[in-house]
N, C-alpha and C positions, 0 to 999 in steps of 0.2 A: 429541437429534439423531439422525436416521436417515440412513444413507448406503448407496449401492449402487455397487460397482466394476464397470466395463465396459471392454471392449477395442474400439478403433476398427479399421476394416478395414486401416489402414496401420500397425497395431501400437501406436499411442499409447494411453495410459491415459485414461479418463474416469471421474470420480467424481461422482455426483449426491448432493445433500444436501437435507434437508427437516426441518421440525419435526414432520411426520407420516409414517407409513409410506409408502414408495415402492412403487408397484404393480409386479408382475412383468411381464415381456414387453417392457420397454423395450430397444431395440437401439441401440447407439452408432453414429452415422453419421460420415462424413468426406468432405470434398470431394476427398480424395486416396485412391487405392487402394494406391500403393506407398510404402514407407518413405522418409523424407527422407535417411536416413544422414547427418545433420548432423555436421559435424566442425569445430567452431570451435576456435580455439587462443588462447593467451595469449602476449603479448610483454612483457618487462620494460622499464620506463621507468627508466633508471639515474638521471636527474636528479631525478625525483619520487619514486623509491623505491616504485613501485606497478605492478601488472599492468594491462594493457590487453587487452580481448577483441577478437578479429577473427572476423567471420562474414559474409563477402562474399555468401553466398547469401541473406541477409536482404533484399537489394535486390529480390528477387522476391516479397516478401510482399504481401498484399492491402493496397491503399492507398485509403481513403475510397471504397468502392464505393457505387453507388446503392442505395436502400433495398431494392429487389427482389432484390439479390444480397448481402444482409447475411449473412456467414458465421456470425454469433453468434445469429441468429434460429432458433427451433425449425424443424426440417425439415418442410415441408408437401408437397413434390414429390420423390418418389424419383429423378426424373431430374435434379434439381438439389440434391444433398445439401449440408447445412451441417455445422457442427461440433456442433450441438445437436440432441438428439432431441426429438420431441414427447412429452408425457407430464406426469404430475402430480409435479412436484418444484419446488424453489425456487432452488437455487444449483447451478451446475455448475463443475467444475474439470477441465481437461484439459491434457495435455502440449502445450507450444507447438510448432507445426510449424516455426517459424523461430527456434530458440533461439540466444541469445548464449553459452550454456553448455550442455554436454551430457555426461551421465555416461559415454557411450561414446566420447567424444573421444579421439583417439589420434594418434601420429606427427606432432607439430607440425613445421612447416617449419624448416629451418636458415637463420637470417639473422644479421645482425651484432650482435644483442642476444640474451640468453637467452630461450628459449621454453619453453612447457609445454602439456600438454593442458588444455583448458578443462573440467575434470571437475566441472561443476556441473549445475544443473537449472533449467529455466524452465517455469512453468505459467501458464495463463490462468484467471482466476476470473470467471465470468459471474454478476452479482448478481441478475439477473431475466430472465425470458423476454420481457418487454415492452421493445422497442427505444426507445420514447418515454419511458421512465421515467428515473430517476436515483437515485443512492444517497440523496440528500436526501429524495426522495419516498417511499422505501420505509418500511413500518411498522417500529416499534421491534422487533417480534419477528423481522423479517428481518435487521435490523442485529445483533441479539444472535446470531442464527444465524451470520451472517458472522464475527463474532468467534470463535465456536466452530469454524467452518471453518478460519480462519487458525490456530487452535491445533492442530487435527487435522493440517493440512498441515505445520506446523512440526515436529510430533512425528514424522510419517511420514518426511518428507524428511530431518530431522535424524539419523535412524538410519542413513542411507546412508553408505557409505564416501566419504571425501573432503569431505563437506559440513561446513563450519565456521560458516556464518552463513546465516540465512533472513530475507529482507526482503520482506514484502508491501507493495505500493504501488498507487496509482491515479493515472494521468494523465487529467485531464479537460479536454477542449477542444482545438481545433485550435491554439490559441495555445501549448500546451505539447507539440505534436507528435503528438497522437492520430491514429491512422490508421483506427480503427474507432469509431464513435460510440455503438454499443450499450453500455449500462452494464456496465463490466467493469474489473477490475484485473489485476495480474500478481503473481507470486511469483518472485523470483530467489533461488536457493540457491547460495552461493559455496563454492569449495574453499579459501577463506581469509576472514579478516575484512576487508572492504573498508576503504579509507582513511578514509572519513568516520565510520562507526561505530567503527572502531579508535581514532580520535582521541578520540571522545566516551567510549569505554570507559576509555581511559587517564585522562581527567580524573575520571571517576566513581570509578575504582579509587584514585587518589591521595587524593581527598576522603574516601572510605570509610576508608582507612587512617589518615587524620589525625583524623577525627571519629567514626568508627564508625556513621555514618548515611548515608542515600542523598542524594546531591547534588540530584537532581531532586525528591525528596520534600520536602527542605528548601526548595528554590526555590519549590515549589508552596505550601508552608505560608506563606512570606513573601508571595507574591502574594495568597493568600487573605486574609491579615490586612490587606494594603494595599488591595486591592479595586479599584484604579483601572483595571486591565487585565483583570479577570475577566469571562468571558462566561457561564460555567456553573460551579456549585459545589454539591455535595451531600456527604453523608457518605462517599461512595466514589469520586467522580470529580471532576475539575476541567478546565476549558478556559480558557486565558488567552492574551493577546498577551504574549510575554515582553518584559521591559524591555530585553533585548539583541537584539530582533528585527532580522534582516538584510534582510527583505523587508517591504514594506508589506502589512499584513493577514496577516502570519505568525501562526499560532496553534498552540499545543501542547495536546494532549489526553492525559490520563493518569489512572490510578488515584491516589488520594491516599495510599494505604498502599503499602509496598514490594511489588512484583510483577515478577518478572524476565522473564516471557514470557506469551504468550496461554494456554498450558496451565495456568498457575498462577492464572488468574483465578477468583475465587469467583463463584457466581451473583449476589450483590448487586453485586459489582464489574462484572460483565459487563452487568448491567441498567443501572447508572448510566453506564458508559462508552458504551453505545449512546445514552442520552439526551444525554450531552455531545456526542457526535459528531454526532448529528442536529441539535442546537441550532446548532452551528457551521455545518454545511452549509446549513441554512435561513437563517441570518443572512447568509451569503455571497450566496445567490441573491436574497434579499429586498432587500438593500441596493442591488443593481444592477437588480432587477426583470428578471433574465435569468440563464441558466445561467452560473455563475462558474467560470472556468478555474483549475485548481490542480494541483499535485503533492502528494499525501498519501503520506507514507512512515512506516511503522511500524518502530520500532527495539526490539530485544529482546536477550536474552542470546545469546551464541554457542552453537552446538550441539556443543561440544567435550567434553561429558561432565563438565566441571568445575562447581563451584558458583560462582555469580556474584551474591553478595548485594549488590554495589555497583550492579548494573544495574537500571534501571527501564524497564518497558514504557511506551512513549509514542509518539504520532503527532506529526509535524511537518507543517504545511501551508505550502507555498511558492507562494502566488498570484503571478502575474506583474504584477498591476496596480500601477502607481505612483499614479495618481489615477483618477478615474472614466472618464477619456477617453484615458489614455495607458498603454501597456504598459511594464513594466520588464524589460529584458533585461540580462544580465551585460555590463558594460562593461570598460574598460581596467584599472581598479584591482582589480575583482573577479576577472577572468580572469587577468591578468598577475601581480598581487601577492597575490591571495587575501584582500584586505581589502575588505570591503563598505562602500560609502558610501551613507548614507541621507539623503534630503531630506524625510522625514516622520517625526514622532515616534510611537513605539508607543502613547503615551497618546492621541494624536489618532485613530489608526485604531481603537483599542480603544473609545474613546468612541462613534465612529460605529456600531460593531457592537453596543455595549451598547444603543443607542437603538432597535435593530430588535426589534420584538416578533414572536415566532414561536409557533406551536402545534405541539406534538410529536406529537399523534395525532388521530384523528378526533373525540375527545371535546372537542377544543378546549382541552385543558389547556395552559396557558402554560409556556414554558421558565422555569426558575428562574434568575434572575440576581441575584447578590449583588455589588453594587459599592459 
């Protein structure tokens, strides 16, 4: 993997990545000349026992612009700069202009609940220069590179003071609130372990102390043996609809052997994980014969400097579809009680996805499905 660090006119950082050397002379553009001086803050929620981030300036961020004003397209007109330079590179990562968390956050307001600076970090990860592409249509080599990029960003950000957890994710589709349709994801780096991964980590830790093995690896082993919900499986990676899925078409993707974060991936694991990820994405799109909306979140070990043998790197997909024609949104029992109510079995949605034949690369090699 090759990378090049650049600085935007407004002071934000830009890093270019590629599988081949990146030429000299690329200059980082920005639609903005002056720094944002973003100053988000946190407020404590006493009843839920968790922090909430506040960043009112995000109301001014770019919202679904027309194609000719795509801020994630490579810049072609110096009079209308974008976030992306023209040049020969594959993936770009830059500081979010409208962050919910900022390392320089300071002096939170005084209100009736405890507050704190939102000393985290937010980045945008642009998967390709082609605005008409998608993560599912990228070659396996690009997806492998993306996995390496996530590892590099986790390592770099995780070294910074205050950062305790790094979460890469992708929102795809207007149905899940996407404001820019150019293929991209984000990275949020938190000054604490957020509530959802904290709860999962607690379960993993308790299981590891009792059994001496990884909870997720053991779950994957059982799923592989059962086969009813498996979408992809080889020696190094697996993708399956979990038997406990809370969303229709929810899918988990992970290495089969213990691996606590992106940086710990071996080359064979990274290659297989890319194949598993692309298989799932292609099955989603092919089943509906249209771009499939989802939230893809990657969970990994905290960046607190401690060993986390209990933790397993994995992705969880949360698609909003209940059926082919109806969207699922969180309702009363999910939002108010935190208990999800499902009206479709994981076995049913897994079977639908298993029946979708996909090709992983230009050679027409089929995805391996063991069911």
